[in-house]
N, C-alpha and C positions, 0 to 999 in steps of 0.2 A: 671567356667561359668562367663562371663563378666557381669557387671552391665549394664542394658539397658539404653539407653539415655533417658533423661527426656523430655517429650513432651511440657512442658509449655513454655520454652524459644523459641521453634521452632514455635509454633502456635499462640503466643500472637499477633504477627503482623497481622496475618489473622483475628483474632477477631476484632482488632481495625479498620480493613478495611471494616467492615460490612456497614458502612454508605454509601459506594459507590458501594456496591455489590447488584445485583438485585435478586428478588425472586417472587413467585406467588402462585396460587391456587393449591390445591392438584390434582384435576382432573377437566378439563374444561367441564362444562355442565353436570356433573354427578349428577343424582338425588339421594339424600341421603335416606337410609332406616331408618324409624322411630326407635328410640331407647327407651328402657324402662327407663324413667327418674327417677323413684323411685329406680332404681338399682345403681344410681350414689351417691357417697359420697361427692366428691368435684366437684362442677360444674365449668367447664372451661369456661372462657370468659364472665361470667355474670357480674362480677365487674372488677376484674383485672386478668391478667394471672398469673399462678403460677411462682414463682421465681426459677423454676427448669425446667428440660427438660421433656417433655412428647411426646409420639408418639401414633398414632392410626392406626389400620387396620380396614377398613370399610367392610361391607358385599359385596359391589361392587368389592373391591379389592380382597377379598377372592374368589369370584366367578370367577373373571377374571383370577386369578392365578391357579384356580383349586385345592386349598388346601382342604384336607379332615378333618383335626383336628386342634385344637388350637395350638398344637406344630408346625405344618407345617406353620400356619399363621404367627407365630412370627419370623420365621427363617430369613426373609429378612429385619428385622429392625436393625438399627444401635445400637451397644452396646449390642446386644443379641446373645447368642450362645445356641442352643438347641442340646443336646447330649443324647445318650441312657444311661440309668442308669443300675445298676447291675442286675435288674430284667426285663429289656427290656422297662422300662418306658421312656417317653419323658420328660426330665428334663431341665429346663431353667436356664441359668446363665445370670445375668445382670451385665455388667461392672466388670466382674471377681468375683462377689459374687455367691455362689452356690445356688442350688434350695432351700435349707433349710433356706436361708437368704432372700428369696423373698416371699412376701405375695400375694397369689392368691385368688381373689374374684370372685364369680358368682353372679351378680346383688347385689353386696355389702356384700355378705355372705362369710366368709372365708372358703376356700376349702383346707383341708390338712388331711392326715391320722394322727390320734392322736399320734400314737407311733413314726413314722418316721419324722413327720413334713414336709413331701414333698407331692407332688401330681403329678400324671401321666397325662400330658396334652394330650396324645394320646387317653384318655378315653372320651374326649368331642368332638363330631363332630361339624361342623360349621353351619349346616343348620338353627339353631334357633338363631344364633348370629347376632346382628346388628352391633356391633363394639367391638374391644378389645383395651382398653386404657392402656398404659404402662407409669408409672411415675417413674422417676429415681432420684438418688441423695437424697437430703434432702426433701423427700416427706412430704406432709402435716401431721401434728400430728393427724389430724382427722381420718387417716387410722388406728390408733392404733399402737400396738407394733409389733416387729418382721418384720420391713420393711427395714432392713439394705441395702439389695440389690435393693429394689424398690417394686412397687406395680403393679400387673396386674389385672385389673378389666374387666371381661368378661360380656358384657352387651347384653342382649337378646332382641328379637323383641317383641313388645306389639301387642295386637289386635288393628287394625286401624279402621277408619271410613268406609273404603271401604273393602268389603269381598275379601279375598285372598285364593287361592288354588294353590298349587304347588306340582308336583310330579317329583322326580329325580331318575335316575338309571344309574349305570355305571358298567363296567366290565373290568377286567384286567387279567394278566397272573396268573398261579397257582390258578385258580378258584376264583379270587377276584371278589366279588359282593358287590355293595352298593345300598341301596334303602332308600329313604326318602320321607316323606309326611308332608307338612306344610299346616295348615289351620288357618285362622284368620278372625275375623269380629267383628261387634258391633251391639248390640241390646239394644235400649234405653240407659240406663246409665251403662250398663255392656259391657265389651269387653272380647274376648277370643282369645288365640293363642295356638295352639297345634302343636307339632312336634313329629313324630315317625321315628326312623331310625334303619336300620339293616345293619350290615357290616360283611362280612365273607371272609376269605382267607386261603388257605393252606400254605401261606408263601410268601417270596420274594426270588428272585434269586440273587446270587452273580455275580459279574462281570465275563465275560468270560476270563479276564486277571488275575483272582484270582490265587495266587501262593500257593498251598497246602503245599509246602515245607518251607514256611515262619516260622521262629522260633517264631514270635510274634503272628500270627493269623492262621497258618496252622495246619496240622494234628498233629504235635508233640508239638503244643503250648497248652496253657490252654483252647483253644476253640475247638480244635480237628475238624477243618473244612476241608473238602476235595473238596469244590466247589459245583456248582449246587445250589440247594435250601438251604437256611440258616436253620440250625438245630433249631427247636422249634420256628420258626417265624410265626406259624399259629395262627389264632384268630377267634373268633366269638363274636360280640358285638351288643347289643340292647340298644336303648335310647328312653326315653319317657319324654317329657317336656310339662307341662300344665300350663298356666297362665290365671287367671281370675281376671279382674279388675272391680272396681265399683267406680263411681264418683257421689255421691249424690248431690253435688253442685259444682260450679266452683272452690272454694278454697280448697276443700277436696277430697281426693282420697285414695282408698285402693287397695291392690292387694294381692292375695294368689297364690303362685306358688308351683309346685311340679316337681322335677327333679329326674329321675331314670336312672341309668346306670348299665347294666349287661354285664360282660366281662368273657370270657373263653379264655385263651391264654397261649402260651409258654413264657419262659424267655430266649430269644436267646443270651443274653450277660452275663449270670451268669457264671463266670469262673469255670471250673472243676466241674460243677454241672448240673444235668439233672432235672431241675425244671420247673413246669408249674402251672398256676393258674386254678384249676378246677372250681373256682368261685371267682369273684371279683365284688361285688355289692355295690352300693352306692345310698342312697335315701336322698333327701333334701326337707324339707318343710319350706317355707319362707313366713311370713306374715308381710306386711309393710303398714303403713299409713302415710299420710302427710297432714298437714293443713297449708295453707298460711294465715298468720295473717294480714299482710299489705305488702306494697312494699318491696321486698327482705327479709322479715321476715317470717320464717317458723319454724315449729316443725315437725320432722319426727321420728317415733318410729318403731322399727323392732324387731321381735322375730323369731328365727330359730331353727330347729332341724335337725341334720344330723346323719345318721346311715350308717356305713360302715362294710362290712363283706367280708373277703377273706380267701380262703383256698388254701394253697401252698402245692403241692405234690412233693415229691422227689423220683426218681427212684434210690434207694439207691445202688443197685448193679452196675448200670452204673456209678453213681457218684464216687464210690470208685474205679472202674476200670479206671476212667479218672484221678485219682490222687487227687480227692477232698475229703473233709470231709463231711460225711452224718450225719447231726445233728438230723434228725427226718425222719419219713416216711410222716407225714402230720403235718402242722402247721396251726392253726385256729386263726384268729384275728377278734375281734369285737370291733368297735369304736363307741362311742356315744359322739356327740358334741351338746351342747345346749347353747344358748346364746341370748343376746339381746343388743340393743343399742338405745340411744336417741341422735339425732342431732338437734341442734337448731341454726338458724341464726337470729341475731337481728340487724336490721338497726338502729344503735345508733343515727347517724345524717348523713348528706349528704355524708360526706367523710369517714365514719367509719362503718365497718361491723364486728360484733363480732360473732364468730362461736364457739359452744360448742359441744363436743362429749363425751359421756359416754358409755363405753362398758364393757361387761362381757362375758367370754367364759369359759365353763367347758368342759375339754377333759377327756374322760375316755376310757381306753383300757383294754380289757380282752383277754387273749391269753392262749392257751394250745397246747401241742404237743402230737402226737400219736407216740408211740415207740421212746421216746427220747433216744439219744445215746451219748457216750463220743467221744473224739477226735480220738479214734481208730475204731469208727464205731460199737462198741458193745452196744447193747440195755441195757440201765440202768433202764428205766421205761417202762415196757410192757403196751400196751394199752394207753388210754388217761391219761396224767399226771394231776397234780394239776393245777387248773386255777389260773393264775397270774393276778392281777388287778393293774393297774397304773392309777393314777388320779391327775389332777392339775387344779387349777382355775387361770384365768388371768383377771385382772381388768385394766382398762385404763381410764384416764380422760384427755381430751385435750382441750386447749383453743387456739384460733387463731384469730388474729385481722388483718383485711385488712384496709389500710388507703391510702389516696391520698393527701399528704400535699401540693403538687403543681400539676399543670395540667399534666405534663409529667412524674411524678414520683409516683410510687405505692410501698407501703411497706407492708410486711407480717411478723408478729411476732407470734411465736407459742411456747407453752410450754405443755409438757405432763408429767403426773405421771403414771407410770406403775408398777404393782405389780403382781408377780408370786408366787403362793402358792402351792407347791406339797402336796398332801393329802395322796396318797397311792403309795407304791413303791415295790409291790411284796413281796419278801422275804428278802429285804435288808433295812437297816435303811433309813427313809425318811429324805432327806436333808431339810435345813431351807428355809424359804421364801426369795425372792429377790425383792427389790424395787429400782426404778431408776427414775430420773428426766431427761427429754430430752428437751432442748431448741433449738430453731432454729430461723433464721432471713433471710430475703431476700428482694431484691428490683428489680423492673422492671422499666426501663427508656426508654422512647420514644425518640430516637435520632432524628428521622425524621418520616415522614409519612410512615407507614408500615415497620418501622425498630425499633427493640426492642433489648435492652441489659438486661440481668438478672444476678444477683449475689446472691448466697445463701450459708449459713453456718448452719450446724446443727449437733447435737449429736444424734446418733442412737444406740439402744441396741437390741440385739437378745438373748432371754433366751434359755438355753439348751433344746433340745427336749427330750421327754421321752426315746427314744431309746439311745440317747447319755448318759443319766444318768444311765440307768438300764440294757441295753442289755447284756445278758450273752455271746451270740455268737459274737457280734460285738465289745465287749470291753467297756461296759458302765462304766461311772465314776461319782458317786454321788457327787464328790467334784468339779465338773466343775463350773467355773465362767461364767457369761454371756459374750458374745462378745460385744465389744463396738467400735464405730468408730466416728471420727469427719469427716464429709463430707463437702468438699468445692467444689463449682462449679461456673464457669463463662461461659456465653454463649450468643448467640444472634441469631436473625432471621431477615431476610429482604425479602421484596417482591417487585416485579415490575409488575404492571398490573396483568394479570391472567396467565402469561406464565412462570414465573421463581420464584423459592423459594430456598433460601439458608439458611442452619442452621450450626452452629458450637457450640460445648460445650467442655469445658475443665473441667476435674474432678480429684479430689485428695482425697483419703481416708487414714487416719491414723488409722489403726485397732489395737486394743489391745485385748489380750486373745482370739485370733482366735482359734476356735475349729476345730481340724483336727484329723484324725486317724493316729497314729504313732505306732512304735514298741517299746515295753518295753525291759528291760534287758533280759527277757526270750524268746524274739522273738515273743511275742503275740501282736497282734494289739489292741490298746485301743484308746479311745477318750481322748484328752488332750488339754489344752490351750497352744498353742505353743509360746505365747509371742506376738511380734509385727509383723505387715505386712504393706506394703505400696501398695495400689492399685490405680493406676492413669492412665490417658490416655486422648484421645481426640476423639470426634465423629464429623463427617462432613456429611452433606446431601445436595443433590441438586436435584430438580425436575424442569423440563423445557419442554415446548412444542417445538418440532423440526419440520422441513418441512414434508409435506405429511400427516399431521394430526397425527403424532406420538407423544408419550410422553415418556420421558426418566427420570428414577430415578436412582440416584447413591448415595450410602452412604459408608463411610469408618470409621473403628474403629481401633485405635491404643491402645493397652493395655499393661501396665507394672504391673505385679502382683508378688510381691516379699515377700517371707518369710524371714524377716530380721533376725530372730533368727538363722536360719540354712543357711542363705546366698544362697538361691536358688529360682528359679522361682516356683510359685505355680503351681501344676500340672493341666493338661487339661485346660489351659487357653491360647488360641491362641493369639499371639502378634499382628497379623494383620488380619483384615477381611474386604473384599470388596464385596458389593452387587450391581448388576446392573439389572434394570428392564426396558425393552423396549416393548411398546405395541401400537397398533393402527390398523386402518382398512387395509385390504389386498385387496380383490377383491370379487365381487358378494355377498356383505353383510357379508363377513367373517372378523374375527379379529385374529391377531397373537400376542401372548405374548411370549417374550424371556426373560429368566432369567439366570444370571450367579452369582456364589458365589465362591470367592477365600478365603480360610482359610489358614492362615500362620502356621508355625511350632509350636508345643507345646510339653510339656514334660510329661512323665509318669514315676512314681517312684514305685519300688517294692523292697522288702528285700529278698535277697537270702543268707541263712545261716548268718543272722544278718548283712549282708553287703548291703548298699544301691546301687541298680542298677538303672541307669538313661537311659531312652530311649527317643530319639528325634523322635517325630512323624512327618513324612514329610508333607509339605503343599500339598494342592490339589485344583483343580478347577472343579466345577460342572456346567453343562449347562442343562437347562430345556427349553421345548417348549410346547405351547398349542395353538391349532387352534380351533376356534369356528365359527359356521355358524348359523345365525338366520333366521328363516322362520316362516310361519303361517300355522298351520294345519286347517282342516275343523272346522267350528264353531268358527272361529276367535281365535284360541288358539295360543298365542305366544310360540314359541318353539326354543330351542337352542341345537344344537348337538356339541359335542366337542371331540377332541383327544388330550390327554396329554402324553408327554414323559418326564420322569424324568431321570436324569443322561444320557443325550443324547450320550455322548462319551463312555459310559460304563466304567467309571473310577473305578479302584480298589483302595479303600482307607479305612482307619479306623481312629477313633477319640480317641483311647486308650481303647475302650471297644469292641473289636472284629471287624470283617469285616462288612462293610455296604452294602446296596443294590446296585446292578449294574443297568443296563438300565431296566426300566419297563414301561409298557404302561397302559393307562386307556382310554376307549372310553365310552361315555355316552350321555344321553338325559335329558333335563329338559323341562317340560311343565307347563305353568302358565295359570291361569284363573282369 
């Protein structure tokens, strides 16, 4: 396999040309949805811009595109690739870093399953979300540890001054049904926002062009698919979000929020296994308060509690008949996460702002199996086995200073101390604690009006997850070292009026001790530190107003992700990705949105009789369309009807984890008051 060309020499000229390139507003005249300010950790634009790249998806954009979940909302952003995981989850990669390297927050609270360290983004619907902010590269040290790939903060809607009521419903093929209710308002010094959602589907259909004879995804492959409806793609999901805010006086505010997610679903991409979640529940309680001391100086305190419970069921007879290993009949996980943080911003003097972040998280996982089996499928432990407990504490202290030595130049300096302390490790010896210091620096320079350049450099560390350390089935390794990277970035943004916006970012990561699953001498997969890897590339984005009131957005990502030790491309990382979004008025008060996504080739690796097998996954192009019509019902109720079509051309494609959905439809109605 040839070494990919390096992007930096190619695109540095484009970066330097920013001073004469035009740019503009995100959307002309778009009213912004209020966002929950206490849910933000790093405030963008209040003093200086971050010396790294960040992107946002607003509620208006999500509504216009017709996305249903957070995973779908992120797919059209530069540098991001959302793929299906082994159990049917929506897992995000940022700039070639896997889901376990990305920190996901809900209103500032970390979301992850304690054991695996990842989170299924399809579990969160978008009805209660005001915006999703993605920070890449050398993100602020105030976000804490395990942000090697970046940070995704899902910021929800607060109760506003004006009462709000909204009902939405939509229907699609295979009995797909979506219902949601939003209510918000304010009484005196208190505000309330409530969302309830229900989603149900018998599954999704594969493309009419699906080839059941394919050795990779057909009947004789590990997926055993014969076309029609995708096996085990059914689901039933409920969501409840409640947020109660209280502001006793202008500088002080508090908020208590509760989020609950209940899922029952199949696992459509687990190879050679017939698995489904008979239960997947998660509850989050978040209490946060902030006090503004003086101009730009604040203290914010947060405490949170998260409980996760899932029960995975295996049809053992079918799993074995498909050539898979049946490890259990049922597996029960219970996760408990408790934590808190204190953030303070101190305005030292006119051109210096000091930020302090202190955080603590305790992760505890309890798991047990019903009818545990050996590799031959023979029951070794009848009934419920012994409960295994895994537990670890993580501490972080971050200091960040923003300064403005001259009018056009802003500097950001940060330093974090992070400490990982394993406490319980089931029935294996508990490894020692890990501590690390991570510095970073960046600058933002105003070349001209509405034209910025930024440069950043930072060290990032990702501690091993509990699964990587201890899992019996997946190949846990208690001797794992933490992943480390030195992240470099250079980029810029420029605007011209309200019509054009152009961005470009070049990034480079020197990764050491990358954690990957590999095969040992006995042919068993284990987690190991593979040595060094180089992950680098370029992102470019353009938004502009075009004739007839239309808006066009285009972004492109080039990615080179190399395993330097084994001299090969890291798997399931597409080298090219291009997104296009065109929207605007059509006729009679209707609006049309067209989307296109091109994903370049990528590689999938597997071992057959201890020999590495490489598959090149072909590139593919997906087209989506959404038509909306606004009108007013009796009693002056603003209403919007819509028709969405995903995968318009019924493209048959896969991403390395089985066949993906073919053409599917969704028609719906939203009523606001």
